[in-house]
All heavy atoms as a GROMACS GRO file, in nm:
protein
  653
    1MET      N    1   7.804  20.840  16.339
    1MET     CA    2   7.871  20.810  16.215
    1MET      C    3   7.771  20.819  16.101
    1MET      O    4   7.661  20.768  16.108
    1MET     CB    5   7.931  20.671  16.221
    1MET     CG    6   8.006  20.634  16.096
    1MET     SD    7   8.088  20.477  16.109
    1MET     CE    8   7.962  20.372  16.045
    2SER      N    9   7.810  20.885  15.995
    2SER     CA   10   7.720  20.894  15.881
    2SER      C   11   7.731  20.768  15.796
    2SER      O   12   7.833  20.700  15.794
    2SER     CB   13   7.756  21.016  15.797
    2SER     OG   14   7.884  21.002  15.741
    3THR      N   15   7.624  20.740  15.726
    3THR     CA   16   7.619  20.621  15.642
    3THR      C   17   7.675  20.654  15.504
    3THR      O   18   7.635  20.755  15.445
    3THR     CB   19   7.474  20.573  15.627
    3THR    OG1   20   7.421  20.551  15.756
    3THR    CG2   21   7.468  20.446  15.546
    4PRO      N   22   7.767  20.574  15.453
    4PRO     CA   23   7.817  20.598  15.318
    4PRO      C   24   7.705  20.588  15.215
    4PRO      O   25   7.621  20.500  15.223
    4PRO     CB   26   7.920  20.488  15.296
    4PRO     CG   27   7.955  20.440  15.431
    4PRO     CD   28   7.835  20.463  15.516
    5ARG      N   29   7.705  20.679  15.121
    5ARG     CA   30   7.603  20.678  15.017
    5ARG      C   31   7.654  20.599  14.897
    5ARG      O   32   7.771  20.602  14.863
    5ARG     CB   33   7.571  20.820  14.974
    5ARG     CG   34   7.502  20.896  15.085
    5ARG     CD   35   7.478  21.039  15.053
    5ARG     NE   36   7.424  21.057  14.921
    5ARG     CZ   37   7.399  21.174  14.868
    5ARG    NH1   38   7.423  21.283  14.936
    5ARG    NH2   39   7.350  21.185  14.746
    6VAL      N   40   7.563  20.528  14.834
    6VAL     CA   41   7.594  20.450  14.715
    6VAL      C   42   7.538  20.527  14.596
    6VAL      O   43   7.418  20.544  14.584
    6VAL     CB   44   7.533  20.309  14.723
    6VAL    CG1   45   7.566  20.231  14.597
    6VAL    CG2   46   7.583  20.235  14.845
    7GLY      N   47   7.628  20.574  14.511
    7GLY     CA   48   7.587  20.652  14.395
    7GLY      C   49   7.565  20.563  14.274
    7GLY      O   50   7.625  20.456  14.261
    8LEU      N   51   7.476  20.607  14.187
    8LEU     CA   52   7.447  20.534  14.064
    8LEU      C   53   7.460  20.632  13.949
    8LEU      O   54   7.405  20.741  13.953
    8LEU     CB   55   7.306  20.475  14.068
    8LEU     CG   56   7.258  20.401  13.944
    8LEU    CD1   57   7.336  20.272  13.924
    8LEU    CD2   58   7.110  20.371  13.954
    9ARG      N   59   7.534  20.595  13.845
    9ARG     CA   60   7.548  20.682  13.730
    9ARG      C   61   7.549  20.603  13.600
    9ARG      O   62   7.584  20.486  13.599
    9ARG     CB   63   7.672  20.769  13.741
    9ARG     CG   64   7.802  20.694  13.729
    9ARG     CD   65   7.919  20.785  13.735
    9ARG     NE   66   7.921  20.843  13.868
    9ARG     CZ   67   8.028  20.890  13.929
    9ARG    NH1   68   8.142  20.887  13.867
    9ARG    NH2   69   8.022  20.937  14.049
   10LYS      N   70   7.511  20.671  13.494
   10LYS     CA   71   7.509  20.609  13.362
   10LYS      C   72   7.638  20.648  13.290
   10LYS      O   73   7.673  20.764  13.282
   10LYS     CB   74   7.388  20.656  13.284
   10LYS     CG   75   7.375  20.590  13.149
   10LYS     CD   76   7.245  20.612  13.075
   10LYS     CE   77   7.175  20.740  13.093
   10LYS     NZ   78   7.061  20.758  13.004
   11ILE      N   79   7.707  20.548  13.237
   11ILE     CA   80   7.833  20.568  13.166
   11ILE      C   81   7.811  20.537  13.018
   11ILE      O   82   7.754  20.433  12.984
   11ILE     CB   83   7.943  20.474  13.221
   11ILE    CG1   84   7.958  20.489  13.372
   11ILE    CG2   85   8.075  20.496  13.150
   11ILE    CD1   86   8.022  20.615  13.417
   12SER      N   87   7.856  20.626  12.930
   12SER     CA   88   7.845  20.601  12.786
   12SER      C   89   7.968  20.527  12.738
   12SER      O   90   8.081  20.571  12.759
   12SER     CB   91   7.833  20.733  12.711
   12SER     OG   92   7.716  20.799  12.746
   13ARG      N   93   7.945  20.414  12.675
   13ARG     CA   94   8.052  20.336  12.612
   13ARG      C   95   8.043  20.355  12.462
   13ARG      O   96   7.960  20.431  12.412
   13ARG     CB   97   8.038  20.188  12.648
   13ARG     CG   98   8.046  20.158  12.795
   13ARG     CD   99   8.186  20.176  12.845
   13ARG     NE  100   8.189  20.150  12.989
   13ARG     CZ  101   8.299  20.133  13.056
   13ARG    NH1  102   8.414  20.138  12.994
   13ARG    NH2  103   8.296  20.111  13.185
   14LYS      N  104   8.124  20.284  12.387
   14LYS     CA  105   8.124  20.302  12.241
   14LYS      C  106   7.988  20.273  12.179
   14LYS      O  107   7.936  20.353  12.103
   14LYS     CB  108   8.228  20.210  12.177
   14LYS     CG  109   8.370  20.253  12.198
   14LYS     CD  110   8.464  20.160  12.125
   14LYS     CE  111   8.606  20.202  12.145
   14LYS     NZ  112   8.699  20.114  12.075
   15ASN      N  113   7.931  20.158  12.210
   15ASN     CA  114   7.808  20.116  12.144
   15ASN      C  115   7.687  20.110  12.236
   15ASN      O  116   7.578  20.082  12.189
   15ASN     CB  117   7.827  19.978  12.079
   15ASN     CG  118   7.934  19.983  11.971
   15ASN    OD1  119   7.948  20.082  11.903
   15ASN    ND2  120   8.009  19.876  11.959
   16SER      N  121   7.705  20.133  12.365
   16SER     CA  122   7.593  20.118  12.457
   16SER      C  123   7.614  20.204  12.580
   16SER      O  124   7.716  20.269  12.595
   16SER     CB  125   7.576  19.972  12.497
   16SER     OG  126   7.689  19.929  12.570
   17LYS      N  127   7.519  20.199  12.669
   17LYS     CA  128   7.527  20.268  12.796
   17LYS      C  129   7.524  20.163  12.907
   17LYS      O  130   7.450  20.066  12.900
   17LYS     CB  131   7.409  20.363  12.812
   17LYS     CG  132   7.388  20.457  12.696
   17LYS     CD  133   7.387  20.598  12.743
   17LYS     CE  134   7.348  20.693  12.631
   17LYS     NZ  135   7.454  20.730  12.547
   18VAL      N  136   7.607  20.182  13.009
   18VAL     CA  137   7.610  20.092  13.123
   18VAL      C  138   7.592  20.173  13.251
   18VAL      O  139   7.616  20.293  13.253
   18VAL     CB  140   7.741  20.010  13.130
   18VAL    CG1  141   7.753  19.915  13.013
   18VAL    CG2  142   7.861  20.100  13.139
   19TYR      N  143   7.551  20.105  13.358
   19TYR     CA  144   7.530  20.170  13.486
   19TYR      C  145   7.639  20.126  13.582
   19TYR      O  146   7.681  20.011  13.584
   19TYR     CB  147   7.392  20.135  13.542
   19TYR     CG  148   7.283  20.202  13.463
   19TYR    CD1  149   7.224  20.138  13.354
   19TYR    CD2  150   7.242  20.330  13.495
   19TYR    CE1  151   7.126  20.201  13.281
   19TYR    CE2  152   7.143  20.393  13.421
   19TYR     CZ  153   7.086  20.329  13.314
   19TYR     OH  154   6.989  20.392  13.241
   20GLN      N  155   7.686  20.222  13.661
   20GLN     CA  156   7.795  20.199  13.753
   20GLN      C  157   7.754  20.248  13.892
   20GLN      O  158   7.692  20.353  13.906
   20GLN     CB  159   7.918  20.277  13.706
   20GLN     CG  160   8.033  20.278  13.801
   20GLN     CD  161   8.145  20.369  13.753
   20GLN    OE1  162   8.134  20.437  13.652
   20GLN    NE2  163   8.254  20.368  13.824
   21ILE      N  164   7.789  20.170  13.996
   21ILE     CA  165   7.767  20.216  14.132
   21ILE      C  166   7.902  20.258  14.190
   21ILE      O  167   8.008  20.207  14.150
   21ILE     CB  168   7.699  20.110  14.221
   21ILE    CG1  169   7.782  19.984  14.231
   21ILE    CG2  170   7.561  20.079  14.172
   21ILE    CD1  171   7.733  19.889  14.337
   22ASP      N  172   7.897  20.351  14.284
   22ASP     CA  173   8.018  20.411  14.339
   22ASP      C  174   7.996  20.434  14.488
   22ASP      O  175   7.899  20.498  14.527
   22ASP     CB  176   8.041  20.544  14.266
   22ASP     CG  177   8.167  20.613  14.309
   22ASP    OD1  178   8.251  20.550  14.374
   22ASP    OD2  179   8.182  20.732  14.276
   23TYR      N  180   8.084  20.376  14.572
   23TYR     CA  181   8.073  20.394  14.716
   23TYR      C  182   8.211  20.382  14.779
   23TYR      O  183   8.307  20.338  14.716
   23TYR     CB  184   7.975  20.295  14.779
   23TYR     CG  185   8.006  20.149  14.754
   23TYR    CD1  186   8.072  20.073  14.849
   23TYR    CD2  187   7.968  20.086  14.636
   23TYR    CE1  188   8.100  19.940  14.827
   23TYR    CE2  189   7.995  19.954  14.613
   23TYR     CZ  190   8.062  19.881  14.709
   23TYR     OH  191   8.090  19.750  14.687
   24THR      N  192   8.223  20.425  14.904
   24THR     CA  193   8.349  20.422  14.976
   24THR      C  194   8.331  20.345  15.106
   24THR      O  195   8.238  20.371  15.181
   24THR     CB  196   8.396  20.566  15.007
   24THR    OG1  197   8.404  20.639  14.886
   24THR    CG2  198   8.532  20.565  15.075
   25ILE      N  199   8.422  20.252  15.132
   25ILE     CA  200   8.422  20.176  15.256
   25ILE      C  201   8.563  20.178  15.313
   25ILE      O  202   8.659  20.143  15.244
   25ILE     CB  203   8.375  20.030  15.234
   25ILE    CG1  204   8.231  20.030  15.195
   25ILE    CG2  205   8.400  19.946  15.356
   25ILE    CD1  206   8.169  19.896  15.188
   26ASN      N  207   8.573  20.221  15.439
   26ASN     CA  208   8.702  20.230  15.510
   26ASN      C  209   8.805  20.311  15.433
   26ASN      O  210   8.922  20.278  15.429
   26ASN     CB  211   8.757  20.090  15.540
   26ASN     CG  212   8.668  20.014  15.632
   26ASN    OD1  213   8.596  20.070  15.713
   26ASN    ND2  214   8.671  19.882  15.620
   27GLY      N  215   8.761  20.417  15.368
   27GLY     CA  216   8.851  20.504  15.294
   27GLY      C  217   8.893  20.452  15.157
   27GLY      O  218   8.975  20.514  15.091
   28VAL      N  219   8.838  20.342  15.114
   28VAL     CA  220   8.870  20.284  14.983
   28VAL      C  221   8.750  20.299  14.892
   28VAL      O  222   8.640  20.256  14.927
   28VAL     CB  223   8.909  20.135  14.997
   28VAL    CG1  224   8.939  20.075  14.860
   28VAL    CG2  225   9.027  20.118  15.089
   29ARG      N  226   8.771  20.361  14.777
   29ARG     CA  227   8.662  20.383  14.683
   29ARG      C  228   8.637  20.256  14.602
   29ARG      O  229   8.729  20.196  14.548
   29ARG     CB  230   8.697  20.497  14.590
   29ARG     CG  231   8.586  20.537  14.497
   29ARG     CD  232   8.628  20.655  14.415
   29ARG     NE  233   8.519  20.698  14.330
   29ARG     CZ  234   8.530  20.792  14.238
   29ARG    NH1  235   8.645  20.853  14.221
   29ARG    NH2  236   8.428  20.825  14.164
   30LYS      N  237   8.511  20.217  14.595
   30LYS     CA  238   8.471  20.099  14.519
   30LYS      C  239   8.382  20.146  14.404
   30LYS      O  240   8.286  20.220  14.426
   30LYS     CB  241   8.391  20.002  14.606
   30LYS     CG  242   8.460  19.959  14.731
   30LYS     CD  243   8.560  19.853  14.703
   30LYS     CE  244   8.615  19.801  14.835
   30LYS     NZ  245   8.710  19.697  14.817
   31ARG      N  246   8.412  20.101  14.284
   31ARG     CA  247   8.328  20.128  14.167
   31ARG      C  248   8.304  19.998  14.095
   31ARG      O  249   8.397  19.925  14.066
   31ARG     CB  250   8.395  20.229  14.074
   31ARG     CG  251   8.402  20.368  14.133
   31ARG     CD  252   8.459  20.465  14.037
   31ARG     NE  253   8.604  20.446  14.034
   31ARG     CZ  254   8.686  20.517  13.959
   31ARG    NH1  255   8.641  20.610  13.881
   31ARG    NH2  256   8.815  20.495  13.963
   32GLU      N  257   8.178  19.971  14.068
   32GLU     CA  258   8.141  19.845  14.002
   32GLU      C  259   8.047  19.874  13.886
   32GLU      O  260   7.953  19.952  13.900
   32GLU     CB  261   8.070  19.752  14.100
   32GLU     CG  262   8.153  19.713  14.220
   32GLU     CD  263   8.076  19.626  14.316
   32GLU    OE1  264   7.977  19.563  14.274
   32GLU    OE2  265   8.113  19.623  14.434
   33ILE      N  266   8.073  19.810  13.773
   33ILE     CA  267   7.980  19.816  13.660
   33ILE      C  268   7.871  19.713  13.687
   33ILE      O  269   7.898  19.596  13.709
   33ILE     CB  270   8.052  19.785  13.528
   33ILE    CG1  271   8.164  19.886  13.502
   33ILE    CG2  272   7.954  19.781  13.413
   33ILE    CD1  273   8.117  20.026  13.480
   34VAL      N  274   7.746  19.759  13.684
   34VAL     CA  275   7.634  19.672  13.718
   34VAL      C  276   7.576  19.607  13.593
   34VAL      O  277   7.551  19.488  13.591
   34VAL     CB  278   7.525  19.751  13.794
   34VAL    CG1  279   7.408  19.661  13.825
   34VAL    CG2  280   7.583  19.810  13.920
   35GLY      N  281   7.554  19.683  13.489
   35GLY     CA  282   7.496  19.628  13.366
   35GLY      C  283   7.429  19.737  13.286
   35GLY      O  284   7.443  19.856  13.312
   36THR      N  285   7.351  19.695  13.187
   36THR     CA  286   7.286  19.790  13.098
   36THR      C  287   7.141  19.818  13.136
   36THR      O  288   7.081  19.910  13.082
   36THR     CB  289   7.290  19.739  12.953
   36THR    OG1  290   7.226  19.611  12.947
   36THR    CG2  291   7.433  19.726  12.904
   37ASN      N  292   7.085  19.742  13.228
   37ASN     CA  293   6.945  19.758  13.267
   37ASN      C  294   6.937  19.848  13.391
   37ASN      O  295   6.996  19.818  13.495
   37ASN     CB  296   6.885  19.620  13.297
   37ASN     CG  297   6.737  19.627  13.319
   37ASN    OD1  298   6.681  19.732  13.348
   37ASN    ND2  299   6.672  19.512  13.304
   38LYS      N  300   6.862  19.957  13.380
   38LYS     CA  301   6.853  20.053  13.490
   38LYS      C  302   6.784  19.994  13.612
   38LYS      O  303   6.826  20.018  13.726
   38LYS     CB  304   6.779  20.178  13.444
   38LYS     CG  305   6.776  20.286  13.549
   38LYS     CD  306   6.711  20.413  13.498
   38LYS     CE  307   6.713  20.521  13.604
   38LYS     NZ  308   6.655  20.645  13.555
   39ASN      N  309   6.680  19.915  13.592
   39ASN     CA  310   6.607  19.856  13.705
   39ASN      C  311   6.695  19.761  13.785
   39ASN      O  312   6.691  19.760  13.908
   39ASN     CB  313   6.481  19.784  13.657
   39ASN     CG  314   6.376  19.881  13.607
   39ASN    OD1  315   6.372  19.996  13.651
   39ASN    ND2  316   6.294  19.836  13.514
   40GLN      N  317   6.775  19.680  13.717
   40GLN     CA  318   6.866  19.591  13.787
   40GLN      C  319   6.974  19.670  13.861
   40GLN      O  320   7.015  19.633  13.970
   40GLN     CB  321   6.932  19.494  13.690
   40GLN     CG  322   6.838  19.387  13.640
   40GLN     CD  323   6.907  19.292  13.544
   40GLN    OE1  324   7.020  19.315  13.501
   40GLN    NE2  325   6.837  19.185  13.509
   41ALA      N  326   7.018  19.781  13.802
   41ALA     CA  327   7.118  19.865  13.866
   41ALA      C  328   7.062  19.928  13.994
   41ALA      O  329   7.131  19.935  14.096
   41ALA     CB  330   7.165  19.973  13.770
   42ILE      N  331   6.938  19.971  13.991
   42ILE     CA  332   6.875  20.030  14.109
   42ILE      C  333   6.859  19.924  14.219
   42ILE      O  334   6.883  19.951  14.337
   42ILE     CB  335   6.740  20.095  14.073
   42ILE    CG1  336   6.765  20.219  13.987
   42ILE    CG2  337   6.660  20.129  14.196
   42ILE    CD1  338   6.640  20.280  13.929
   43LEU      N  339   6.821  19.802  14.181
   43LEU     CA  340   6.809  19.694  14.279
   43LEU      C  341   6.944  19.659  14.342
   43LEU      O  342   6.953  19.636  14.463
   43LEU     CB  343   6.747  19.571  14.215
   43LEU     CG  344   6.598  19.580  14.179
   43LEU    CD1  345   6.554  19.455  14.106
   43LEU    CD2  346   6.515  19.601  14.304
   44TYR      N  347   7.049  19.656  14.261
   44TYR     CA  348   7.182  19.625  14.313
   44TYR      C  349   7.232  19.738  14.404
   44TYR      O  350   7.295  19.713  14.507
   44TYR     CB  351   7.280  19.601  14.198
   44TYR     CG  352   7.412  19.545  14.243
   44TYR    CD1  353   7.422  19.413  14.285
   44TYR    CD2  354   7.526  19.623  14.246
   44TYR    CE1  355   7.543  19.361  14.328
   44TYR    CE2  356   7.648  19.572  14.289
   44TYR     CZ  357   7.656  19.441  14.330
   44TYR     OH  358   7.775  19.390  14.373
   45GLN      N  359   7.202  19.861  14.368
   45GLN     CA  360   7.237  19.975  14.451
   45GLN      C  361   7.169  19.964  14.588
   45GLN      O  362   7.231  19.986  14.692
   45GLN     CB  363   7.196  20.105  14.382
   45GLN     CG  364   7.221  20.229  14.465
   45GLN     CD  365   7.158  20.352  14.403
   45GLN    OE1  366   7.068  20.343  14.321
   45GLN    NE2  367   7.206  20.467  14.444
   46ALA      N  368   7.042  19.928  14.589
   46ALA     CA  369   6.968  19.911  14.714
   46ALA      C  370   7.026  19.796  14.797
   46ALA      O  371   7.033  19.806  14.920
   46ALA     CB  372   6.821  19.887  14.685
   47LYS      N  373   7.069  19.688  14.731
   47LYS     CA  374   7.128  19.574  14.802
   47LYS      C  375   7.258  19.615  14.870
   47LYS      O  376   7.281  19.583  14.987
   47LYS     CB  377   7.154  19.459  14.705
   47LYS     CG  378   7.220  19.339  14.770
   47LYS     CD  379   7.264  19.239  14.665
   47LYS     CE  380   7.342  19.126  14.726
   47LYS     NZ  381   7.467  19.166  14.790
   48ILE      N  382   7.344  19.689  14.800
   48ILE     CA  383   7.471  19.733  14.859
   48ILE      C  384   7.445  19.828  14.975
   48ILE      O  385   7.508  19.819  15.080
   48ILE     CB  386   7.560  19.799  14.751
   48ILE    CG1  387   7.603  19.696  14.647
   48ILE    CG2  388   7.682  19.865  14.815
   48ILE    CD1  389   7.694  19.587  14.700
   49GLN      N  390   7.350  19.921  14.958
   49GLN     CA  391   7.317  20.015  15.065
   49GLN      C  392   7.265  19.939  15.188
   49GLN      O  393   7.300  19.971  15.301
   49GLN     CB  394   7.214  20.116  15.017
   49GLN     CG  395   7.182  20.225  15.116
   49GLN     CD  396   7.295  20.324  15.130
   49GLN    OE1  397   7.358  20.361  15.033
   49GLN    NE2  398   7.321  20.367  15.252
   50ASN      N  399   7.184  19.837  15.165
   50ASN     CA  400   7.132  19.754  15.273
   50ASN      C  401   7.244  19.678  15.343
   50ASN      O  402   7.245  19.666  15.466
   50ASN     CB  403   7.025  19.659  15.219
   50ASN     CG  404   6.948  19.591  15.328
   50ASN    OD1  405   6.942  19.639  15.439
   50ASN    ND2  406   6.889  19.478  15.294
   51ASP      N  407   7.338  19.624  15.266
   51ASP     CA  408   7.452  19.553  15.326
   51ASP      C  409   7.536  19.647  15.413
   51ASP      O  410   7.584  19.607  15.518
   51ASP     CB  411   7.539  19.491  15.217
   51ASP     CG  412   7.474  19.373  15.148
   51ASP    OD1  413   7.370  19.325  15.200
   51ASP    OD2  414   7.525  19.329  15.044
   52ILE      N  415   7.552  19.771  15.370
   52ILE     CA  416   7.627  19.868  15.449
   52ILE      C  417   7.553  19.898  15.579
   52ILE      O  418   7.612  19.902  15.686
   52ILE     CB  419   7.652  19.996  15.367
   52ILE    CG1  420   7.750  19.968  15.254
   52ILE    CG2  421   7.705  20.108  15.456
   52ILE    CD1  422   7.766  20.082  15.156
   53MET      N  423   7.422  19.918  15.569
   53MET     CA  424   7.343  19.952  15.688
   53MET      C  425   7.340  19.836  15.788
   53MET      O  426   7.341  19.859  15.909
   53MET     CB  427   7.200  19.987  15.648
   53MET     CG  428   7.188  20.113  15.568
   53MET     SD  429   7.230  20.259  15.660
   53MET     CE  430   7.092  20.269  15.769
   54ASN      N  431   7.340  19.712  15.741
   54ASN     CA  432   7.334  19.595  15.829
   54ASN      C  433   7.471  19.548  15.876
   54ASN      O  434   7.481  19.451  15.950
   54ASN     CB  435   7.261  19.480  15.760
   54ASN     CG  436   7.114  19.508  15.742
   54ASN    OD1  437   7.055  19.583  15.819
   54ASN    ND2  438   7.055  19.451  15.639
   55GLY      N  439   7.579  19.612  15.829
   55GLY     CA  440   7.713  19.578  15.874
   55GLY      C  441   7.774  19.458  15.806
   55GLY      O  442   7.872  19.403  15.855
   56ILE      N  443   7.720  19.416  15.694
   56ILE     CA  444   7.774  19.299  15.624
   56ILE      C  445   7.907  19.333  15.556
   56ILE      O  446   7.996  19.250  15.546
   56ILE     CB  447   7.672  19.246  15.522
   56ILE    CG1  448   7.549  19.195  15.597
   56ILE    CG2  449   7.731  19.137  15.435
   56ILE    CD1  450   7.433  19.158  15.510
   57LEU      N  451   7.925  19.458  15.513
   57LEU     CA  452   8.047  19.497  15.442
   57LEU      C  453   8.158  19.548  15.534
   57LEU      O  454   8.257  19.602  15.488
   57LEU     CB  455   8.015  19.605  15.337
   57LEU     CG  456   7.929  19.556  15.222
   57LEU    CD1  457   7.901  19.668  15.125
   57LEU    CD2  458   7.994  19.440  15.149
   58ASN      N  459   8.143  19.530  15.666
   58ASN     CA  460   8.248  19.557  15.765
   58ASN      C  461   8.306  19.698  15.756
   58ASN      O  462   8.421  19.718  15.717
   58ASN     CB  463   8.362  19.456  15.753
   58ASN     CG  464   8.319  19.318  15.788
   58ASN    OD1  465   8.226  19.301  15.866
   58ASN    ND2  466   8.384  19.218  15.731
   59ILE      N  467   8.227  19.794  15.796
   59ILE     CA  468   8.278  19.930  15.807
   59ILE      C  469   8.351  19.940  15.939
   59ILE      O  470   8.299  19.907  16.044
   59ILE     CB  471   8.164  20.033  15.800
   59ILE    CG1  472   8.097  20.026  15.663
   59ILE    CG2  473   8.214  20.172  15.828
   59ILE    CD1  474   7.980  20.117  15.649
   60ARG      N  475   8.473  19.986  15.932
   60ARG     CA  476   8.558  19.994  16.050
   60ARG      C  477   8.512  20.112  16.138
   60ARG      O  478   8.494  20.223  16.091
   60ARG     CB  479   8.702  20.014  16.007
   60ARG     CG  480   8.801  20.026  16.119
   60ARG     CD  481   8.942  20.039  16.065
   60ARG     NE  482   8.949  20.151  15.972
   60ARG     CZ  483   9.025  20.152  15.863
   60ARG    NH1  484   9.099  20.051  15.834
   60ARG    NH2  485   9.027  20.256  15.783
   61GLN      N  486   8.495  20.086  16.266
   61GLN     CA  487   8.458  20.189  16.361
   61GLN      C  488   8.586  20.245  16.425
   61GLN      O  489   8.679  20.172  16.455
   61GLN     CB  490   8.369  20.131  16.472
   61GLN     CG  491   8.239  20.075  16.421
   61GLN     CD  492   8.142  20.184  16.383
   61GLN    OE1  493   8.146  20.292  16.438
   61GLN    NE2  494   8.057  20.154  16.288
   62LYS      N  495   8.588  20.377  16.446
   62LYS     CA  496   8.702  20.437  16.514
   62LYS      C  497   8.692  20.406  16.662
   62LYS      O  498   8.585  20.413  16.721
   62LYS     CB  499   8.702  20.588  16.493
   62LYS     CG  500   8.732  20.628  16.352
   62LYS     CD  501   8.737  20.779  16.339
   62LYS     CE  502   8.765  20.819  16.197
   62LYS     NZ  503   8.767  20.964  16.181
   63GLU      N  504   8.804  20.372  16.722
   63GLU     CA  505   8.807  20.342  16.864
   63GLU      C  506   8.816  20.472  16.940
   63GLU      O  507   8.903  20.556  16.915
   63GLU     CB  508   8.927  20.254  16.899
   63GLU     CG  509   8.933  20.216  17.044
   63GLU     CD  510   9.055  20.132  17.076
   63GLU    OE1  511   9.120  20.085  16.983
   63GLU    OE2  512   9.082  20.116  17.194
   64ARG      N  513   8.724  20.491  17.032
   64ARG     CA  514   8.723  20.612  17.112
   64ARG      C  515   8.790  20.583  17.247
   64ARG      O  516   8.763  20.483  17.311
   64ARG     CB  517   8.581  20.660  17.135
   64ARG     CG  518   8.516  20.702  17.007
   64ARG     CD  519   8.379  20.756  17.034
   64ARG     NE  520   8.319  20.795  16.908
   64ARG     CZ  521   8.231  20.891  16.897
   64ARG    NH1  522   8.190  20.955  17.004
   64ARG    NH2  523   8.182  20.923  16.781
   65ILE      N  524   8.876  20.675  17.288
   65ILE     CA  525   8.944  20.662  17.416
   65ILE      C  526   8.884  20.765  17.508
   65ILE      O  527   8.889  20.885  17.484
   65ILE     CB  528   9.096  20.685  17.401
   65ILE    CG1  529   9.154  20.581  17.306
   65ILE    CG2  530   9.164  20.681  17.536
   65ILE    CD1  531   9.299  20.601  17.275
   66GLY      N  532   8.823  20.718  17.616
   66GLY     CA  533   8.760  20.807  17.713
   66GLY      C  534   8.856  20.847  17.822
   66GLY      O  535   8.969  20.797  17.833
   67PHE      N  536   8.812  20.938  17.907
   67PHE     CA  537   8.895  20.984  18.017
   67PHE      C  538   8.921  20.872  18.118
   67PHE      O  539   9.027  20.870  18.181
   67PHE     CB  540   8.830  21.103  18.087
   67PHE     CG  541   8.839  21.229  18.006
   67PHE    CD1  542   8.724  21.288  17.957
   67PHE    CD2  543   8.960  21.288  17.980
   67PHE    CE1  544   8.731  21.403  17.882
   67PHE    CE2  545   8.970  21.403  17.905
   67PHE     CZ  546   8.854  21.461  17.856
   68ASN      N  547   8.826  20.780  18.131
   68ASN     CA  548   8.848  20.672  18.227
   68ASN      C  549   8.964  20.582  18.183
   68ASN      O  550   9.038  20.530  18.265
   68ASN     CB  551   8.721  20.590  18.248
   68ASN     CG  552   8.666  20.535  18.120
   68ASN    OD1  553   8.717  20.564  18.012
   68ASN    ND2  554   8.560  20.458  18.129
   69LYS      N  555   8.983  20.560  18.054
   69LYS     CA  556   9.098  20.481  18.007
   69LYS      C  557   9.227  20.559  18.023
   69LYS      O  558   9.331  20.503  18.055
   69LYS     CB  559   9.079  20.440  17.862
   69LYS     CG  560   8.974  20.335  17.841
   69LYS     CD  561   8.969  20.293  17.697
   69LYS     CE  562   8.861  20.188  17.675
   69LYS     NZ  563   8.851  20.150  17.533
   70LEU      N  564   9.222  20.690  17.998
   70LEU     CA  565   9.342  20.770  18.013
   70LEU      C  566   9.382  20.782  18.160
   70LEU      O  567   9.500  20.781  18.194
   70LEU     CB  568   9.320  20.911  17.956
   70LEU     CG  569   9.310  20.920  17.804
   70LEU    CD1  570   9.276  21.062  17.762
   70LEU    CD2  571   9.438  20.876  17.738
   71GLY      N  572   9.283  20.790  18.248
   71GLY     CA  573   9.311  20.801  18.390
   71GLY      C  574   9.365  20.673  18.450
   71GLY      O  575   9.436  20.675  18.550
   72SER      N  576   9.334  20.558  18.390
   72SER     CA  577   9.381  20.432  18.446
   72SER      C  578   9.524  20.400  18.406
   72SER      O  579   9.584  20.306  18.460
   72SER     CB  580   9.290  20.318  18.399
   72SER     OG  581   9.300  20.301  18.260
   73ALA      N  582   9.583  20.477  18.316
   73ALA     CA  583   9.723  20.453  18.278
   73ALA      C  584   9.812  20.491  18.395
   73ALA      O  585   9.786  20.586  18.467
   73ALA     CB  586   9.759  20.536  18.155
   74SER      N  587   9.918  20.416  18.414
   74SER     CA  588  10.005  20.442  18.531
   74SER      C  589  10.082  20.572  18.509
   74SER      O  590  10.132  20.598  18.400
   74SER     CB  591  10.100  20.326  18.551
   74SER     OG  592  10.189  20.317  18.442
   75PRO      N  593  10.095  20.653  18.613
   75PRO     CA  594  10.166  20.780  18.599
   75PRO      C  595  10.314  20.760  18.573
   75PRO      O  596  10.380  20.850  18.523
   75PRO     CB  597  10.145  20.849  18.735
   75PRO     CG  598  10.044  20.770  18.807
   75PRO     CD  599  10.031  20.639  18.741
   76SER      N  600  10.371  20.644  18.606
   76SER     CA  601  10.513  20.621  18.582
   76SER      C  602  10.546  20.617  18.433
   76SER      O  603  10.661  20.635  18.395
   76SER     CB  604  10.558  20.491  18.648
   76SER     OG  605  10.488  20.383  18.589
   77MET      N  606  10.444  20.596  18.350
   77MET     CA  607  10.468  20.596  18.205
   77MET      C  608  10.510  20.735  18.157
   77MET      O  609  10.580  20.749  18.059
   77MET     CB  610  10.342  20.553  18.130
   77MET     CG  611  10.306  20.409  18.146
   77MET     SD  612  10.150  20.363  18.065
   77MET     CE  613  10.148  20.458  17.917
   78TYR      N  614  10.462  20.838  18.228
   78TYR     CA  615  10.483  20.974  18.181
   78TYR      C  616  10.592  21.047  18.255
   78TYR      O  617  10.617  21.163  18.228
   78TYR     CB  618  10.350  21.051  18.191
   78TYR     CG  619  10.239  20.984  18.115
   78TYR    CD1  620  10.136  20.920  18.180
   78TYR    CD2  621  10.240  20.982  17.977
   78TYR    CE1  622  10.035  20.855  18.111
   78TYR    CE2  623  10.141  20.917  17.907
   78TYR     CZ  624  10.037  20.855  17.974
   78TYR     OH  625   9.939  20.792  17.904
   79ASN      N  626  10.660  20.982  18.349
   79ASN     CA  627  10.769  21.047  18.421
   79ASN      C  628  10.890  21.058  18.329
   79ASN      O  629  10.928  20.963  18.261
   79ASN     CB  630  10.806  20.968  18.547
   79ASN     CG  631  10.699  20.980  18.653
   79ASN    OD1  632  10.616  21.068  18.647
   79ASN    ND2  633  10.704  20.889  18.749
   80VAL      N  634  10.950  21.173  18.331
   80VAL     CA  635  11.069  21.196  18.249
   80VAL      C  636  11.187  21.208  18.343
   80VAL      O  637  11.188  21.286  18.438
   80VAL     CB  638  11.053  21.326  18.165
   80VAL    CG1  639  11.179  21.352  18.085
   80VAL    CG2  640  10.930  21.313  18.075
   81ILE      N  641  11.291  21.133  18.316
   81ILE     CA  642  11.412  21.139  18.397
   81ILE      C  643  11.503  21.243  18.336
   81ILE      O  644  11.538  21.237  18.218
   81ILE     CB  645  11.482  21.002  18.402
   81ILE    CG1  646  11.387  20.899  18.464
   81ILE    CG2  647  11.613  21.010  18.479
   81ILE    CD1  648  11.439  20.758  18.458
   82ALA      N  649  11.539  21.340  18.416
   82ALA     CA  650  11.622  21.450  18.365
   82ALA      C  651  11.768  21.424  18.387
   82ALA      O  652  11.815  21.352  18.464
   82ALA     CB  653  11.583  21.582  18.431
   0.00000   0.00000   0.00000
């Protein structure tokens, strides 16, 4: 599984510039305004990336079904009565 990337971008507002982080978790896009200081935005970006890597933000894993689970299913489930 690839690790979601946390993007950082500068947004121009009317009177100032703000920094925004952008990431996706479980198919839901998250965008957060961090603030006007670039150093704080970079630190917050690193914190979110670290939380993703450590599993704190609960990334859902896809359940894999192997042949052993498919083979253990009873054959009567698949019988068709004509």
